Steps between C-alpha positions, in 0.01 A plus 500: 500500500200542726153533356231724634148577387367842589125547546335758279221725622352765273370802689354836402821689578732283294649155466658376821720192518491372854560199732646166406401145421680165510760417239378354174141627528355752255227723636176572310322824554266531799130564440550872559773506238286300257217744554698800389698311234174383347380858499821632349320654205326733742770552757844465350526867419465577871784269612823690569812359342714512813588152630658417835654167601597376845595158634653370823667231291693737273829527685656802340396852408651438163259211438206722589625771270526246221142396562394861481677550172305668227503189283338282767245768581405550136469127438285453808273795424452393138413147602247610761319712244478219245418179688486324836855400597722321748852617584812301588795687648839324515739668744861386446688403818728771649811280476451404137657652194169659411430642845264796498324398178123444507323314219131586455284253304143596416259225393149519367258310724286300259264385772406858579452632146143625453281437199327795340173414676674460835671834450163659428347356817796635692451844342139510616598386850766769520260774382257406777772457762640850453162674520259296713364707788516226765861422607381167647356403160159432654653291777707275274824665606794551265590131492141392447456747216830385350376141520194597293733631234700176508180298452393715205843484339497122531148480356606664171835323462385273217270746325577656165422829324159368395392434859412858598175401670672245725768755590230755580325247724824433689545873554139543612542215748814666638330839538182352648705382797508866611124495547473842335257504205634837386853365443466309178656397173358665187536290183596686187149557364366633831801721559468645149130570559581667831769726354272596212227587754743714699581702188132587466335634187281195438129438549334279757164376629452732798543296817682540832666172598645361820687178558378280784800309639273272700335355190770583242239675285462848356168661593313790341466774762307743283389542139531853364169654400465514124793263443490174301501283814207679662308491173551123479370450853830435682452576869702556813595162645534321165815288467699526176576137409626528141601768251510397133513133597790538744443409863551786743533272804795622702548815289532842661236768459747697286553206263125442461446870432781493245348198324168685469661798332576556134408720209171693515228306319678168544318198641589318821331189637463485878371210709362607836378303801219652699358417841817513710676782675843549651461212743293269280168645617294789377530851635268420789692190600226264376583213267352534150481287189791570269451560129751541218453726201708566189479857372645663190578867561615783276794693643458873537671801653342516844534803721518406866207638694599826673419585860125554535353741754157532660335608827228361724332593828536244777217398733648735758473791257870527418613582148754243378713535190577171324803438275502170312863409417508200259881477480818697561676665206714805437181706461335388826639775725373777273165326461452469877587867553242589235251262662543667838424836339198353322330361811546838672341703220158497667639588841742339738465131567514350850705196399665331203457135404755349262376181339788256436286189449624309197814716479787257437766770521695592191768768513657467846641859521146629447388323817772683689423838343127471569575420864698825521182692415344397830799486737699765690870564426750225590228240554625151408322341204676175413846344499673249274728245669742293291698181570771669704251696707563830324196726536374749245235713664228714342376794708265792450714796395256787518157615613230285342204634306254367760625426852200592717179346364405152632592234243340159448662238277280228347691176431435136414683182405590650163682799651870430449856626455518880454144535634607313815806724537272803496242348738759370748679837509182684594390230745836481681515880524143503636398723214217282368247238606526190282158350422404176323666157491861382526719603207691267270845521659773561240809656650787390278707670230624309196781555255489337154837406350570389145696179444730430208271259311213749480318381810489682833467462873290704743650531847345642817765754598341679797200514733279785610470598866229740623570793738411276797736227377233274351576261215169474316603223265259208517323672788339813362354794689237430764232772480414714800132453415340198331139583407261219417430647157797626301526266202638607165155594371410702810533878495724700729184626669404141586849418631509808724133500605563435871849652516484864384 
């Protein structure tokens, strides 16, 4: 009797038995097979049950047919779905009494069995792998990214159910290798807060927040007039350090916002750091003395400031309508249309200035829809590009409400996300003059996925590309005009004094 060991490779289209190995050697699954086997809870329902077997060493068609028998296929499929395995195949010699018979032995590979913590690490790795927007995994390559998983799996090998924090740290270390602060692990309590925030219906403190990936902090971009934060003296540029005694270092803006929310009338304690800005300086780029303050706020239902409209006469005698857009929401399009009507009530204006300073974005589709108001039909607005290069484009699909008046967009380092989509669309289509200072530069799209133990993982799934093919992430929008005076406290009239 001759003995053969057939290599096992698990692929998306089925289980394929292929190639040969020397007699007497059992083959353990390759890393690709381990990857999918370890993720079997997520993927086994997608694996077809058809199994094919081929071997140069099997001398008769009858032997191959035996190997393909339903019993062998069922045993193999069941074993793959339950544990890592090795397979021995004994092919009886053609001249023996048992010629044509193939014995299949399936063995559990103890060395490859994963602990619960290792399985969890593998689940997180797989969730990121299937969604991450960069096919090179930030330059690591597939093997390099797989090696990071191997390191993390090894790091949790001896940890038990009570070692959640150490497991979380191993996962964070693995994900940090991607160099993408927006792809992150969300421990149970932060994921629960985030999902509760997404459901809405709770009260907050009235702040617009933005995460600064360069400092790993969440910064206040604006405090809503009349809200608890503004009443307590919280200002744009303040860093949220703690919420109810929990450090917010490394948390996303959404998680910090969620932690600040709760029932109306409830108390929340917030520690802020003042005296630094997005890059560790103040808004003028000058170093300042930092101070820390602990504030106790009362949550309340806060209505986001609507679009504000006004007019002024420039030094050249032109009438300019000004629309202050604090954020983008589902109501923004209607509010801007109403604002355009309002500034024209006393006669036609010569130009429109849209103030996006301090606007951290918000509802991304609103940025697209507002751009349509100022662009001609079929003008490109923005495109999403995923890991396989698939492009989802957003174009103007009709005649905008205002496509002729000169438009000026006021921006600063706090202008981000949906506000940048809007500004870049008008700049690239030469529909507006961008005035102010360089914008923040956030051009990534995240997806948040729940994990089985109640935690979650946020994954950057795509990037934005402007009509001219620009990737704004980490770069921002360079203004067409950079006046000497256009700080956050300066009026639109001051910013545009020598321009309009």
